[in-house]
Backbone as numpy.savetxt, mean C-alpha at the origin, in Angstrom:
# Nx Ny Nz CAx CAy CAz Cx Cy Cz
-0.14 6.61 -6.25 0.48 7.82 -6.74 1.61 7.43 -7.65
1.73 7.92 -8.83 2.65 7.55 -9.77 4.11 7.94 -9.58
4.96 7.63 -10.65 6.36 7.81 -10.43 6.99 9.04 -11.07
8.30 9.14 -11.08 8.93 10.46 -11.24 8.74 11.15 -12.52
8.15 10.60 -13.49 8.13 11.38 -14.76 7.22 12.55 -14.57
6.24 12.42 -13.65 5.53 13.62 -13.22 5.51 13.62 -11.71
6.54 14.31 -11.15 6.86 14.25 -9.75 5.62 14.33 -8.85
4.61 15.05 -9.16 3.43 15.10 -8.28 2.73 13.82 -8.16
2.97 12.89 -9.11 2.28 11.63 -9.03 3.20 10.42 -9.11
4.28 10.45 -8.53 5.30 9.44 -8.64 4.76 8.08 -8.36
4.27 7.74 -7.29 3.96 6.34 -6.89 2.80 6.32 -5.99
1.61 6.05 -6.49 0.52 5.90 -5.51 -0.52 5.06 -6.07
-1.72 4.87 -5.32 -2.74 3.98 -5.69 -4.16 4.07 -5.11
-5.25 3.60 -5.67 -6.70 3.77 -5.29 -7.43 2.80 -4.50
-8.81 3.02 -4.31 -9.64 2.13 -3.53 -10.95 1.90 -4.26
-11.52 0.67 -4.17 -12.77 0.50 -4.80 -13.92 1.24 -4.16
-14.83 1.69 -4.86 -15.91 2.51 -4.28 -16.68 1.79 -3.23
-17.05 0.55 -3.50 -17.84 -0.18 -2.52 -16.92 -0.77 -1.42
-15.78 -1.30 -1.84 -14.90 -1.94 -0.92 -14.36 -0.98 0.10
-14.04 0.25 -0.36 -13.42 1.17 0.57 -14.23 1.33 1.85
-15.53 1.47 1.62 -16.38 1.78 2.71 -16.42 0.64 3.76
-16.47 -0.53 3.21 -16.51 -1.74 4.10 -15.19 -2.12 4.62
-14.07 -2.07 3.78 -12.82 -2.72 4.17 -11.87 -1.76 4.75
-12.02 -0.44 4.60 -10.96 0.48 5.04 -11.25 1.04 6.36
-12.64 0.82 6.84 -13.03 1.37 8.19 -12.29 1.02 9.30
-7.37 2.43 3.90 -6.52 2.12 3.45 -6.72 2.52 3.49
12.11 -9.29 -3.93 11.91 -10.65 -3.59 13.12 -11.49 -4.04
13.36 -11.31 -3.59 14.22 -12.43 -3.75 13.49 -13.67 -3.30
13.97 -14.92 -3.69 13.24 -16.07 -3.24 13.04 -16.10 -1.71
12.17 -16.96 -1.32 11.84 -17.00 0.11 13.08 -17.30 0.93
13.22 -16.50 2.09 14.36 -16.65 2.94 14.26 -17.79 3.82
15.27 -18.28 4.41 15.25 -19.49 5.29 14.36 -19.14 6.51
13.87 -20.22 7.09 12.97 -20.20 8.21 13.64 -19.54 9.42
14.98 -19.50 9.39 15.70 -18.85 10.55 15.51 -17.37 10.53
15.10 -16.77 9.40 15.05 -15.36 9.35 13.72 -14.89 9.96
13.76 -14.74 11.29 12.59 -14.45 12.07 12.61 -13.00 12.50
11.48 -12.33 12.45 11.37 -10.89 12.80 11.33 -10.76 14.37
11.76 -9.69 14.78 11.72 -9.33 16.24 10.37 -8.87 16.61
9.67 -9.54 17.47 8.27 -9.15 17.85 8.36 -8.60 19.27
8.08 -7.30 19.43 8.02 -6.60 20.67 6.64 -6.51 21.06
6.22 -7.38 21.98 4.83 -7.49 22.40 4.48 -6.62 23.54
3.19 -6.25 23.58 2.74 -5.46 24.68 2.56 -6.34 25.95
2.65 -7.67 25.72 2.58 -8.60 26.86 3.85 -9.41 26.89
4.04 -10.32 27.86 5.13 -11.13 27.91 4.89 -12.52 27.34
3.70 -12.70 26.77 3.35 -13.97 26.19 4.25 -14.29 24.97
4.47 -15.58 24.74 5.33 -16.00 23.61 4.53 -15.76 22.34
5.30 -15.63 21.20 4.72 -15.15 19.95 3.69 -16.16 19.34
3.88 -17.40 19.73 2.84 -18.38 19.14 1.74 -18.73 19.98
1.73 -18.12 21.14 0.55 -18.48 22.09 -0.72 -17.82 21.75
-1.81 -18.33 22.36 -3.11 -17.76 22.13 -3.21 -16.34 22.74
-2.59 -16.18 23.98 -2.66 -14.95 24.61 -1.95 -13.82 23.73
-0.76 -14.16 23.12 -0.10 -13.16 22.31 -0.94 -12.78 21.13
-1.67 -13.76 20.52 -2.45 -13.44 19.38 -3.63 -12.46 19.68
-4.13 -12.56 20.94 -5.36 -11.78 21.27 -5.00 -10.50 21.97
-3.83 -10.39 22.62 -3.57 -9.14 23.38 -2.55 -8.25 22.78
-1.67 -8.82 21.90 -0.58 -7.84 21.43 -1.10 -6.88 20.46
-0.62 -5.69 20.55 -1.07 -4.61 19.64 0.00 -3.98 18.82
1.29 -3.92 19.40 2.38 -3.37 18.77 3.56 -4.34 18.69
4.10 -4.54 17.49 5.26 -5.42 17.31 6.22 -4.63 16.45
7.50 -5.16 16.39 8.47 -4.58 15.44 9.03 -5.66 14.52
8.91 -5.43 13.20 9.32 -6.35 12.24 10.23 -5.62 11.29
11.41 -6.14 11.06 12.35 -5.48 10.11 12.69 -4.03 10.43
12.65 -3.68 11.74 12.91 -2.38 12.07 11.76 -1.41 12.03
10.65 -1.96 11.74 9.44 -1.08 11.53 8.35 -1.37 12.59
7.79 -0.34 13.20 6.71 -0.65 14.16 5.44 -0.95 13.46
4.78 -2.01 13.89 3.61 -2.45 13.32 2.44 -2.43 14.31
1.35 -1.82 14.06 0.21 -1.86 14.88 -0.67 -2.98 14.40
-0.45 -4.19 15.09 -1.05 -5.42 14.60 -2.54 -5.53 14.96
-3.22 -6.30 14.13 -4.67 -6.57 14.44 -4.71 -8.04 14.83
-5.77 -8.39 15.57 -5.89 -9.76 16.13 -5.82 -10.84 15.10
-6.49 -10.56 13.96 -6.54 -11.64 12.89 -5.46 -11.52 11.88
-4.52 -10.63 12.07 -3.44 -10.43 11.04 -2.36 -11.54 11.08
-2.17 -12.19 10.02 -1.12 -13.21 9.89 -0.15 -12.83 8.76
-0.31 -11.66 8.06 0.54 -11.24 6.98 0.80 -9.70 7.20
2.03 -9.41 7.01 2.41 -7.94 7.10 3.49 -7.64 6.04
3.32 -6.53 5.38 4.37 -5.96 4.56 4.94 -4.79 5.23
6.29 -4.88 5.50 6.94 -3.70 6.04 7.76 -2.95 5.03
7.78 -1.58 5.29 8.49 -0.67 4.38 9.48 0.12 5.25
10.77 -0.26 5.20 11.80 0.37 6.04 12.61 1.36 5.20
12.39 2.64 5.36 13.20 3.61 4.62 14.59 3.51 5.06
15.57 3.43 4.14 16.96 3.37 4.43 17.61 4.77 4.34
17.51 5.42 3.12 17.96 6.75 2.95 17.26 7.34 1.67
17.07 8.64 1.68 16.46 9.22 0.59 15.06 8.59 0.36
14.92 8.22 -0.90 13.60 7.55 -1.21 13.72 6.03 -1.25
14.91 5.52 -0.84 15.16 4.06 -0.93 14.67 3.35 0.29
14.11 2.17 0.15 13.56 1.40 1.21 13.65 -0.09 0.96
13.63 -0.80 2.09 13.52 -2.25 1.92 12.07 -2.72 2.17
11.43 -3.43 1.30 10.15 -3.88 1.35 10.19 -5.39 1.64
9.42 -5.84 2.70 9.42 -7.21 3.12 8.14 -7.72 3.37
7.82 -8.94 3.01 6.57 -9.65 3.36 6.86 -10.62 4.40
6.04 -10.54 5.58 6.15 -11.43 6.65 4.91 -12.27 6.85
5.02 -13.46 7.52 3.90 -14.30 7.85 4.01 -14.75 9.25
2.88 -14.89 9.98 2.89 -15.23 11.36 2.77 -16.84 11.37
3.60 -17.42 12.17 3.56 -18.85 12.34 3.48 -19.17 13.85
3.30 -20.44 14.18 3.29 -20.85 15.59 4.57 -20.53 16.31
5.67 -20.34 15.55 7.00 -19.98 16.11 7.35 -18.51 16.13
6.42 -17.72 15.67 6.63 -16.28 15.60 6.53 -15.87 14.06
6.99 -14.62 13.96 6.94 -14.02 12.53 8.19 -14.37 11.69
7.91 -14.83 10.52 8.97 -15.26 9.55 8.91 -14.45 8.33
10.16 -14.15 7.87 10.33 -13.37 6.56 10.03 -14.31 5.41
9.09 -13.91 4.50 8.80 -14.68 3.34 9.66 -14.32 2.15
9.79 -13.00 1.95 10.57 -12.51 0.80 10.86 -10.93 1.10
11.97 -10.48 0.49 12.36 -9.14 0.81 13.07 -8.51 -0.49
12.74 -7.22 -0.67 13.32 -6.50 -1.76 14.00 -5.20 -1.31
15.28 -5.07 -1.52 16.01 -3.92 -1.05 15.77 -2.75 -1.98
15.43 -2.97 -3.20 15.11 -1.91 -4.21 13.72 -1.38 -4.12
13.30 -1.02 -2.91 11.90 -0.40 -2.74 12.00 1.08 -2.86
10.94 1.77 -3.06 10.99 3.21 -3.15 9.77 3.79 -2.29
10.01 5.04 -1.89 8.86 5.87 -1.26 8.80 7.12 -2.02
8.00 8.11 -1.51 7.88 9.34 -2.16 9.07 10.20 -2.15
9.19 11.11 -3.17 10.34 11.98 -3.29 10.43 12.96 -2.19
9.23 13.22 -1.48 9.23 14.13 -0.35 9.53 13.44 0.95
9.87 12.12 0.96 10.18 11.39 2.24 8.96 10.93 2.95
9.13 10.73 4.22 7.94 10.25 5.07 7.21 11.40 5.81
5.99 11.25 6.09 5.19 12.21 6.84 4.22 11.64 7.69
3.93 12.27 8.87 2.94 11.72 9.81 1.53 11.82 8.99
0.75 10.79 9.10 -0.49 10.73 8.30 -1.43 11.91 8.51
-1.59 12.48 9.72 -2.53 13.58 9.96 -1.95 14.91 9.56
-0.69 14.94 9.27 -0.02 16.12 8.81 0.26 16.18 7.34
0.12 15.16 6.67 0.47 14.97 5.36 -0.44 15.92 4.47
0.11 16.47 3.42 -0.55 17.37 2.54 -0.49 16.86 1.09
-1.59 16.87 0.38 -1.63 16.43 -0.96 -0.68 17.10 -1.80
0.02 16.46 -2.79 0.89 17.14 -3.69 2.34 17.35 -3.22
2.69 16.83 -1.95 3.98 17.08 -1.33 4.94 15.92 -1.68
4.38 14.82 -2.24 5.32 13.71 -2.60 5.71 12.89 -1.34
5.04 13.04 -0.33 5.43 12.34 0.92 4.55 11.01 1.07
5.25 10.02 1.73 4.58 8.75 1.96 4.17 8.75 3.44
2.88 8.34 3.71 2.42 8.43 5.08 3.08 7.28 5.99
3.50 7.64 7.14 4.03 6.59 8.11 2.82 5.94 8.76
2.96 4.73 9.18 1.98 4.05 9.94 1.58 2.69 9.41
0.56 2.15 9.91 0.07 0.74 9.57 -1.26 0.88 8.90
-1.38 0.24 7.80 -2.67 0.41 7.00 -3.11 -1.00 6.47
-4.46 -1.10 6.19 -4.97 -2.26 5.58 -4.56 -2.33 4.11
-4.61 -3.58 3.56 -4.40 -3.79 2.14 -5.69 -4.45 1.58
-6.64 -3.61 1.22 -7.98 -4.11 1.02 -8.25 -4.77 -0.33
-7.62 -4.24 -1.42 -7.87 -4.81 -2.70 -6.77 -4.52 -3.66
-6.69 -5.14 -4.88 -5.67 -4.93 -5.78 -6.26 -4.53 -7.09
-5.44 -4.00 -8.01 -5.82 -3.63 -9.35 -4.61 -3.77 -10.26
-4.90 -3.72 -11.56 -3.72 -3.75 -12.52 -4.23 -3.90 -13.91
-3.24 -4.17 -14.78 -3.51 -4.31 -16.27 -3.89 -5.62 -16.76
-3.72 -6.64 -15.89 -4.11 -8.05 -16.30 -5.37 -8.45 -15.89
-5.92 -9.53 -16.50 -7.12 -10.17 -16.05 -6.77 -10.90 -14.70
-7.71 -10.99 -13.89 -7.42 -11.65 -12.61 -7.08 -13.09 -12.76
-6.09 -13.51 -12.10 -5.72 -14.89 -12.04 -6.25 -15.70 -10.90
-6.29 -16.97 -11.05 -6.83 -17.85 -9.98 -6.07 -17.82 -8.72
-4.72 -17.58 -8.87 -3.87 -17.55 -7.69 -4.02 -16.29 -6.83
-4.73 -15.26 -7.34 -4.91 -14.02 -6.70 -6.13 -14.07 -5.81
-5.97 -13.89 -4.54 -7.15 -14.02 -3.64 -7.71 -12.69 -3.18
-6.96 -11.60 -3.27 -7.54 -10.34 -2.91 -8.58 -9.93 -3.97
-9.60 -9.17 -3.54 -10.49 -8.60 -4.54 -9.62 -7.82 -5.52
-9.98 -7.93 -6.83 -9.09 -7.30 -7.84 -10.01 -6.71 -8.96
-9.48 -5.46 -9.41 -10.16 -4.74 -10.44 -9.20 -4.53 -11.63
-9.54 -4.95 -12.79 -8.70 -4.68 -13.97 -8.88 -3.30 -14.53
-7.83 -2.59 -14.76 -7.94 -1.24 -15.31 -8.64 -1.24 -16.66
-9.50 -0.36 -16.92 -10.09 -0.18 -18.24 -10.06 1.31 -18.52
-10.42 1.62 -19.80 -10.39 3.02 -20.24 -11.40 3.88 -19.32
-10.83 5.07 -19.02 -11.84 5.98 -18.12 -11.69 5.74 -16.68
-10.85 4.79 -16.23 -10.65 4.56 -14.82 -9.73 5.60 -14.22
-10.20 6.16 -13.10 -9.38 7.11 -12.46 -9.25 6.86 -10.96
-8.29 7.35 -10.35 -8.24 7.47 -8.83 -8.58 8.94 -8.59
-9.76 9.17 -7.80 -10.21 10.54 -7.76 -9.32 11.25 -6.69
-8.89 12.52 -7.15 -8.07 13.35 -6.25 -8.56 14.79 -6.28
-9.82 14.96 -6.78 -10.58 16.14 -6.80 -11.12 16.48 -5.47
-10.65 17.49 -4.77 -10.94 17.76 -3.42 -12.47 18.32 -3.25
-13.09 18.57 -4.36 -14.48 19.02 -4.39 -15.43 17.78 -4.60
-14.91 16.60 -4.89 -15.82 15.51 -5.15 -16.02 14.65 -3.97
-17.32 14.11 -3.94 -17.70 13.20 -2.93 -16.99 11.85 -3.06
-16.29 11.65 -4.14 -15.57 10.42 -4.43 -14.10 10.60 -4.18
-13.65 11.54 -3.54 -12.24 11.76 -3.25 -11.62 10.55 -2.62
-10.47 10.16 -3.15 -9.75 9.02 -2.69 -10.53 7.66 -2.91
-11.12 7.66 -4.11 -11.90 6.45 -4.52 -11.57 6.15 -6.00
-11.70 4.86 -6.36 -11.46 4.31 -7.62 -12.91 4.53 -8.40
-12.82 5.23 -9.53 -14.10 5.54 -10.20 -13.78 5.80 -11.69
-14.79 5.37 -12.46 -14.66 5.64 -13.92 -15.36 6.90 -14.33
-14.76 7.60 -15.26 -15.34 8.90 -15.64 -16.74 8.88 -16.13
-17.14 7.71 -16.75 -18.58 7.59 -17.12 -19.55 7.65 -16.02
-19.04 7.43 -14.74 -19.91 7.48 -13.60 -20.17 8.97 -13.10
-19.27 9.81 -13.51 -19.42 11.16 -13.11 -18.99 11.47 -11.66
-19.22 12.64 -11.20 -19.06 12.93 -9.81 -17.66 13.54 -9.50
-16.81 13.71 -10.47 -15.46 14.35 -10.28 -15.07 15.02 -11.60
-14.21 16.00 -11.47 -13.73 16.69 -12.67 -12.53 16.00 -13.31
-12.86 14.91 -14.07 -11.83 14.05 -14.67 -11.11 14.83 -15.78
-11.73 15.92 -16.25 -11.10 16.58 -17.39 -10.04 17.60 -16.99
-9.86 17.84 -15.74 -8.84 18.87 -15.28 -7.44 18.48 -15.81
-6.64 19.46 -16.13 -5.31 19.27 -16.62 -4.45 18.75 -15.46
-3.47 17.97 -15.79 -2.59 17.31 -14.82 -1.87 18.30 -13.95
-1.78 19.51 -14.33 -1.09 20.51 -13.57 -2.04 21.01 -12.45
-3.34 20.78 -12.53 -4.24 21.38 -11.46 -4.03 20.50 -10.17
-4.17 21.19 -9.02 -3.99 20.44 -7.68 -5.24 19.57 -7.47
-6.27 19.63 -8.31 -7.41 18.80 -8.11 -7.57 17.72 -9.29
-6.40 17.51 -10.05 -6.42 16.62 -11.15 -6.48 15.22 -10.61
-7.33 14.33 -11.13 -7.35 12.93 -10.72 -6.40 12.14 -11.55
-6.09 11.00 -11.14 -5.03 10.15 -11.82 -5.64 9.14 -12.74
-5.34 9.27 -14.00 -5.97 8.29 -14.94 -4.94 7.15 -14.92
-5.54 5.96 -14.44 -4.69 4.80 -14.13 -4.02 4.20 -15.40
-4.70 4.30 -16.51 -4.05 3.72 -17.70 -2.86 4.40 -18.16
-2.57 5.65 -17.66 -1.44 6.38 -18.04 -0.06 5.76 -17.49
-0.26 4.82 -16.54 0.89 4.27 -15.87 0.95 2.75 -15.95
1.19 2.13 -17.28 0.98 0.70 -17.47 2.21 -0.09 -16.79
3.28 0.64 -16.55 4.38 -0.05 -15.94 4.21 -0.22 -14.41
4.01 0.98 -13.74 3.76 0.97 -12.36 2.51 0.23 -11.86
1.47 0.37 -12.61 0.13 -0.19 -12.21 -0.07 -1.53 -12.97
0.88 -2.12 -13.46 0.73 -3.49 -13.97 0.24 -4.39 -12.83
0.86 -4.22 -11.66 0.35 -4.95 -10.49 0.34 -3.87 -9.34
-0.71 -3.71 -8.68 -0.85 -2.68 -7.59 -1.77 -3.15 -6.51
-1.48 -2.83 -5.24 -2.27 -3.19 -4.14 -2.60 -1.82 -3.41
-3.88 -1.54 -3.17 -4.29 -0.29 -2.47 -3.89 -0.35 -1.08
-3.28 0.76 -0.60 -3.04 0.98 0.81 -4.12 1.79 1.43
-4.68 1.30 2.51 -5.91 2.00 3.10 -5.58 3.25 3.81
-4.90 4.21 3.16 -4.65 5.50 3.76 -5.81 6.44 3.49
-6.15 7.26 4.54 -7.14 8.29 4.41 -8.51 7.68 4.00
-8.98 6.66 4.58 -10.30 6.08 4.24 -11.50 7.03 4.40
-11.30 7.98 5.27 -12.47 8.86 5.64 -12.41 10.12 4.77
-11.63 10.09 3.73 -11.64 11.13 2.76 -11.37 12.57 3.24
-10.43 12.73 4.09 -10.15 14.04 4.60 -9.50 14.84 3.46
-10.12 15.94 3.00 -9.69 16.68 1.87 -8.29 17.23 2.05
-7.47 17.21 0.96 -6.15 17.85 0.89 -5.11 16.99 1.65
-5.55 15.89 2.26 -4.57 15.05 3.04 -3.88 14.07 2.09
-4.50 13.86 0.94 -3.88 12.95 -0.04 -4.78 11.84 -0.41
-4.59 11.36 -1.65 -5.38 10.13 -2.15 -4.55 9.30 -3.09
-4.99 8.11 -3.20 -4.29 7.20 -4.12 -2.89 6.75 -3.73
-2.83 6.22 -2.53 -1.62 5.59 -2.03 -1.56 4.07 -2.23
-0.60 3.64 -2.95 -0.61 2.23 -3.39 0.79 1.59 -3.08
0.76 0.27 -3.23 2.01 -0.54 -3.25 1.94 -0.96 -4.71
2.96 -0.54 -5.52 3.01 -0.94 -6.95 4.40 -1.18 -7.44
4.45 -1.41 -8.77 5.74 -1.73 -9.39 6.64 -0.50 -9.51
7.95 -0.74 -9.31 8.90 0.40 -9.51 8.81 1.05 -10.79
8.95 2.42 -10.78 9.15 3.24 -11.96 10.61 3.56 -12.10
10.91 4.69 -12.61 12.31 5.13 -12.82 12.98 5.67 -11.56
12.20 6.20 -10.65 12.77 6.71 -9.44 11.83 6.66 -8.27
11.80 7.87 -7.49 10.98 7.98 -6.34 9.45 7.95 -6.81
8.61 7.74 -5.92 7.17 7.78 -6.20 6.69 9.23 -5.78
5.33 9.38 -5.96 4.79 10.66 -5.54 4.08 10.56 -4.22
4.37 9.49 -3.50 3.78 9.25 -2.17 3.45 7.80 -1.94
3.42 6.93 -2.97 3.19 5.48 -2.89 4.46 4.80 -2.42
4.24 3.48 -2.17 5.45 2.62 -2.00 5.55 1.83 -3.25
6.75 1.59 -3.73 6.98 0.71 -4.83 7.99 -0.32 -4.64
7.99 -1.36 -5.40 8.91 -2.46 -5.23 9.14 -3.12 -6.59
10.09 -3.95 -6.72 10.34 -4.62 -8.04 9.14 -5.42 -8.45
9.11 -5.62 -9.78 7.99 -6.26 -10.40 7.76 -7.65 -9.86
8.85 -8.38 -9.65 8.82 -9.80 -9.16 8.11 -9.84 -7.77
8.51 -8.72 -7.04 7.94 -8.78 -5.64 6.38 -8.61 -5.69
5.88 -7.76 -6.54 4.44 -7.49 -6.62 3.77 -8.74 -7.16
4.34 -9.40 -8.12 3.68 -10.59 -8.73 3.56 -11.69 -7.57
4.65 -11.87 -6.84 4.56 -12.91 -5.81 3.71 -12.53 -4.62
3.71 -11.19 -4.36 2.83 -10.77 -3.28 1.39 -11.00 -3.59
1.02 -10.81 -4.83 -0.46 -11.04 -5.17 -0.79 -12.50 -5.02
0.14 -13.26 -5.22 -0.15 -14.73 -5.17 -0.19 -15.18 -3.73
0.39 -14.44 -2.82 0.48 -14.79 -1.37 -0.53 -14.12 -0.47
-0.89 -12.95 -0.74 -1.77 -12.13 0.20 -3.12 -12.78 0.21
-3.70 -12.95 1.38 -5.01 -13.57 1.62 -5.88 -12.55 2.37
-7.10 -12.26 1.94 -7.95 -11.35 2.70 -8.29 -12.00 4.12
-8.34 -13.27 4.22 -8.69 -13.92 5.49 -7.64 -13.74 6.44
-6.44 -13.44 6.05 -5.31 -13.18 6.99 -5.07 -11.76 7.37
-6.09 -10.94 7.00 -6.06 -9.46 7.33 -4.69 -8.84 7.16
-4.25 -8.84 5.87 -2.86 -8.29 5.52 -2.82 -6.82 5.86
-1.66 -6.41 6.33 -1.35 -4.98 6.62 -0.08 -4.55 5.95
0.15 -3.32 5.84 1.40 -2.72 5.41 1.75 -1.69 6.53
2.97 -1.72 6.90 3.60 -0.87 7.94 4.72 -0.08 7.36
4.72 1.20 7.44 5.65 2.16 6.70 6.38 2.92 7.86
7.75 2.88 7.83 8.49 3.63 8.82 9.96 3.68 8.41
10.82 3.93 9.43 12.24 4.17 9.18 13.09 3.63 10.27
């Protein structure tokens, strides 16, 4: 979902048609090793033990609750500070616990604040609270060798579908494929987002696996992307340097997650 120049679409992002079905079922330099996150485990096992890796379900990193998965070794946390301002941090799991990799205090969320995912309504500018997959990335550049997430380069006619009458709601789709009303005016509540309209914010973007089951009117196109001028329209944004470094670090084999809270 894009940024403030059109409040309804401040900051957000899409999902690949094929990937979504299979995968969503969505800086400052590195800090010293001593910057370890607090892990509140469901068990009393130590953070690096086999037991903790297989039984823990909820931890806290950077003040944000994370519903962890067994195979997850990377987490992005989004801790809302005030208004639409947030701290965005990338963490990695080590044998000694969770360590902070990089953090940006100039993160943003939606102009409408935070909302429970099942109560969120499309067009309210709210960012969904909770933990979500980071299934793939997209942007304006050709894919680089250092990027390991599945990646799609934006081309003319690419949209994130937000048409509530479409079978492709909350999916990345080109207008040449049909199946949604891409021609609707941006003022329509069913207007889809033409990705090329946001070359700054979507230079680097990672899809957040929110609403994978396409519940209508709950919202579509929630991304982690580059900061615009202000709040987003429901996405999470961070400085450009953070997104560039995140793309070089995120690994699908580490089951990366994003956790949004306050």
